[in-house]
C-alpha angles and dihedrals in degrees: 000000000000117000116220125222142202108268117217109143122097091230093055093045091050090050091051093049092048096046103039112085105166118054127185107209105210109206095015110175127218088212112098093212093061120097092230090058093046093049093046091049090050093048091048091050089051091058103264120136105236126201110197112215113200131127118242094020121112096188140005123186090354092301124114108255123224120217092222142358088259089064094060108110104193136047121291126201097198140013110212107199124211096174133116111272090243090057096052097084091060089062098048096092091050092048092049091051091048090048102202119179090240139027108199122195114201128234111305093019120110127151114170095185091054090045092053093051093046092047090051087054091054098259121133115228133211118188135192097006134112117235091210095049093045092046091051091047101042108023107027092024091210118163112257113213 
């Protein structure tokens, strides 16, 4: 079985962003002012299939929302987590069952215990980085002001 790793290099992050096509956005918000909404909208506009994951929401950004990661039917390349670092461990069993290539924790989110368990299950982990910012910087190479 493949062992995952913590991803930190620009080259590896670029490769992830170029190869992942379906992204479950854990904690996606229906509120346009929230970062999770802005990032999901950006990723969607850049051609990614997004799966919003948020209880009590039927739809976010025109996509059917799933109440939990366990409710996602098809394959997912990445889980992009917008959850408090203390809440990440609760999602580890669902993430392992879903078996994405990458579990990405957004800016300000780091959970070493969760990362270790996910890595042991063969899932690569990115912590404390924004998918939108990294995509703009490494894939689109747009200037960030």
